C-alpha positions as CSV (number, residue, x, y, z in Angstrom):
1,M,-4.0,7.0,-1.9
2,K,-5.6,9.8,-0.1
3,V,-7.6,9.9,3.2
4,T,-9.7,13.0,4.0
5,Y,-11.9,13.7,7.0
6,F,-14.5,16.5,6.7
7,D,-15.2,17.6,10.3
8,D,-18.2,19.8,9.4
9,T,-20.1,16.8,7.9
10,D,-18.4,14.0,9.9
11,T,-17.5,12.3,6.6
12,L,-14.5,10.1,5.9
13,Y,-13.4,9.9,2.3
14,I,-10.8,7.3,1.2
15,E,-9.5,7.5,-2.3
16,L,-7.7,4.2,-3.1
17,R,-6.9,5.1,-6.7
18,A,-7.5,8.0,-9.0
19,G,-9.8,7.2,-11.9
20,E,-13.1,7.9,-13.6
21,I,-16.1,6.5,-11.6
22,A,-18.3,4.3,-13.6
23,E,-20.6,3.1,-10.8
24,S,-21.5,4.0,-7.2
25,R,-22.9,1.4,-4.8
26,D,-24.6,2.0,-1.5
27,L,-23.3,-0.6,0.9
28,D,-25.7,0.7,3.5
29,E,-27.3,4.1,4.1
30,N,-24.1,5.6,5.3
31,T,-21.4,3.9,3.2
32,L,-20.7,4.5,-0.5
33,L,-18.4,2.5,-2.7
34,D,-17.2,4.0,-6.1
35,L,-15.9,1.7,-8.8
36,D,-14.2,2.2,-12.1
37,A,-15.3,0.7,-15.4
38,V,-13.6,-2.7,-14.7
39,G,-14.9,-2.9,-11.1
40,N,-11.8,-1.7,-9.2
41,I,-12.6,0.1,-6.0
42,C,-11.6,3.7,-6.4
43,M,-13.2,5.4,-3.4
44,M,-15.1,4.8,-0.2
45,T,-17.2,7.3,1.7
46,F,-18.3,6.9,5.3
47,E,-21.0,9.2,6.7
48,H,-21.2,9.6,10.5
49,A,-17.5,8.5,10.5
50,S,-16.8,9.4,14.1
51,E,-19.5,7.0,15.2
52,R,-18.6,4.2,12.8
53,T,-14.8,4.3,12.5
54,D,-11.7,5.2,14.6
55,V,-11.2,8.3,12.5
56,G,-9.3,10.0,15.4
57,R,-6.5,7.5,15.0
58,I,-5.0,6.9,11.5
59,T,-1.9,4.7,11.1
60,L,0.2,4.2,7.9
61,E,2.2,1.0,7.6
62,G,4.1,-0.7,4.8
63,I,4.7,2.3,2.6
64,A,6.9,1.3,-0.3
65,A,10.2,3.2,-0.8
């Protein structure tokens, strides 16, 4: 899993799993969901992230050993 914030475009990119994207869905005009061929969520993109998320505070919990 990878979380990347692009300050220059105020975009938050969350990669949940690596894989080939088969379909992209617009959840709204500023949120994109990318799915693989069997419908698993691979990535989410949030535009205007600083207004729509708490991007300044990221917490990781429950990481497997």
